[in-house]
C-alpha positions as CSV (number, residue, x, y, z in Angstrom):
1,M,7.1,0.0,-12.5
2,T,3.6,1.0,-11.5
3,L,0.3,-0.9,-12.1
4,G,-0.3,1.8,-14.7
5,H,2.8,0.7,-16.6
6,A,1.7,-3.0,-16.3
7,D,-1.8,-2.0,-17.6
8,I,-0.2,-0.4,-20.7
9,V,1.9,-3.5,-21.2
10,G,-1.1,-5.7,-20.9
11,R,-3.0,-3.6,-23.5
12,A,0.0,-3.8,-25.8
13,A,0.2,-7.6,-25.4
14,H,-3.4,-7.9,-26.6
15,L,-2.5,-5.9,-29.8
16,F,0.9,-7.5,-30.6
17,D,2.2,-11.1,-30.8
18,H,5.4,-10.1,-28.9
19,V,6.0,-7.1,-26.7
20,I,9.5,-6.0,-25.6
21,V,9.7,-3.8,-22.5
22,G,12.9,-2.0,-22.6
23,V,14.3,-0.6,-19.4
24,A,16.6,2.4,-20.1
25,A,19.9,2.7,-18.3
26,S,19.1,6.5,-17.8
27,P,22.6,7.6,-16.7
28,S,21.5,11.2,-16.3
29,K,18.7,10.3,-13.8
30,T,19.1,9.2,-10.2
31,P,16.6,6.3,-9.9
32,V,15.9,4.6,-6.6
33,F,17.1,1.3,-8.0
34,S,20.1,0.3,-10.1
35,W,19.5,-0.5,-13.8
36,Q,19.7,-4.3,-13.1
37,E,17.3,-4.0,-10.1
38,R,14.8,-2.1,-12.3
39,I,15.0,-4.8,-15.0
40,D,14.6,-7.5,-12.3
41,L,11.6,-5.8,-10.7
42,A,10.0,-5.2,-14.1
43,Q,10.4,-8.9,-15.0
44,T,8.8,-9.9,-11.7
45,A,5.9,-7.4,-12.1
46,L,5.2,-8.5,-15.7
47,S,5.8,-12.2,-15.3
48,S,2.0,-13.0,-15.7
49,F,2.2,-11.8,-19.3
50,T,3.2,-14.6,-21.6
51,R,4.2,-12.7,-24.7
52,V,6.2,-10.0,-22.9
53,E,10.0,-9.8,-22.7
54,V,11.8,-7.4,-20.4
55,T,15.3,-6.3,-21.3
56,G,17.6,-3.4,-20.7
57,F,19.1,-1.0,-23.1
58,D,21.7,1.8,-22.9
59,N,21.5,3.5,-26.3
60,L,18.8,5.5,-28.1
61,L,15.4,4.0,-27.9
62,V,14.9,4.1,-31.7
63,D,18.3,2.4,-32.1
64,Y,17.4,-0.3,-29.6
65,A,14.0,-0.8,-31.3
66,G,15.7,-1.1,-34.7
67,Q,18.2,-3.6,-33.4
68,R,15.3,-5.7,-32.0
69,G,13.3,-5.5,-35.2
70,A,10.5,-3.5,-33.6
71,Q,8.2,-1.5,-35.8
72,V,6.2,0.3,-33.1
73,I,7.1,2.0,-29.8
74,I,4.3,2.0,-27.3
75,R,4.1,5.0,-25.0
76,G,1.5,5.6,-22.3
77,L,-0.5,8.8,-21.9
78,R,-2.1,9.5,-18.6
79,A,-3.3,13.0,-19.1
80,V,-3.2,15.9,-21.5
81,S,-0.2,17.3,-19.7
82,D,1.8,14.2,-20.8
83,F,1.0,14.9,-24.5
84,E,3.4,17.8,-25.2
85,Y,6.5,16.0,-24.1
86,E,5.4,12.7,-25.8
87,F,4.6,14.6,-29.0
88,Q,8.1,16.1,-29.1
89,L,9.7,12.8,-28.3
90,S,7.7,11.0,-31.1
91,R,8.7,13.7,-33.6
92,M,12.3,13.4,-32.7
93,N,12.2,9.6,-32.9
94,R,10.5,9.8,-36.3
95,K,13.3,12.1,-37.5
96,L,15.9,9.6,-36.2
97,A,14.1,6.4,-37.5
98,R,11.4,7.0,-40.1
99,D,10.4,3.3,-40.2
100,I,9.4,3.1,-36.5
101,E,6.0,4.4,-35.4
102,T,4.9,5.6,-32.0
103,L,1.6,4.4,-30.7
104,Y,0.0,5.9,-27.6
105,L,-2.1,3.9,-25.2
106,T,-4.0,5.2,-22.2
107,P,-4.3,3.2,-19.0
108,S,-7.5,2.1,-17.3
109,E,-9.2,4.8,-15.4
110,Q,-8.1,3.4,-12.0
111,F,-4.5,3.9,-13.0
112,E,-4.5,7.1,-14.9
113,Y,-3.5,9.3,-11.9
114,I,-0.5,7.0,-10.9
115,S,3.0,8.3,-11.6
116,S,6.3,6.9,-10.6
117,S,7.3,10.1,-8.9
118,L,4.2,10.3,-6.8
119,V,4.6,6.6,-5.8
120,R,8.2,7.3,-4.8
121,E,7.2,10.3,-2.7
122,I,4.4,8.4,-0.9
123,A,6.8,5.5,-0.2
124,S,9.5,7.8,1.0
125,L,7.1,9.3,3.5
126,G,6.0,5.9,4.8
127,G,2.7,5.8,2.9
128,D,1.0,2.7,1.7
129,I,1.6,2.2,-2.1
130,G,0.0,-1.3,-2.3
131,D,-2.7,0.0,-4.6
132,F,-0.2,1.5,-7.1
133,V,2.6,-1.1,-7.6
134,H,3.2,-4.9,-7.7
135,R,3.7,-6.3,-4.2
136,D,7.4,-7.1,-4.9
137,V,8.0,-3.5,-6.0
138,Q,6.3,-2.3,-2.8
139,T,8.6,-4.6,-0.7
140,A,11.7,-3.4,-2.6
141,L,10.7,0.3,-2.2
142,A,10.0,-0.2,1.5
143,A,13.4,-1.8,2.1
144,R,15.3,0.8,0.0
145,L,13.5,3.9,1.2
146,G,13.2,2.6,4.8
147,D,17.0,2.5,4.9
148,R,17.1,6.1,3.6
149,N,14.8,7.3,6.3
150,G,16.2,5.3,9.2
151,R,13.1,3.1,9.3
152,Q,13.1,-0.7,9.0
153,E,11.0,-2.6,6.5
154,P,7.6,-3.4,8.0
């Protein structure tokens, strides 16, 4: 969960009465944190938003959205390079669930270059990621990746 993600959630919270942030189980990926840890970190990082709920899901996003009564899926676009994948994803989602729309939001300029993979790489090499993530996420990454690299948390 980067500050770019939080910025998109904040923008969505200004547009909608209730925003559900769904954290995918993603069994095919190998994230740094467990599914529950990612849910907990997202809840912490987004705790300042009053109309935002963070939950986990382990099925298709459109199925989860339908189960929750959502009519819109918010996706963030940082750069033109994100668009092709997001376009394919939105078309597939529309085929699977015609009644759910996809809305793209762009982050503030100061966050548009931040990606989770870059943040992970910087953190794994001992770099300062304080400008890119919530302080609790920074602490958790330092503890987890410090263990991987034989370093202790600062």
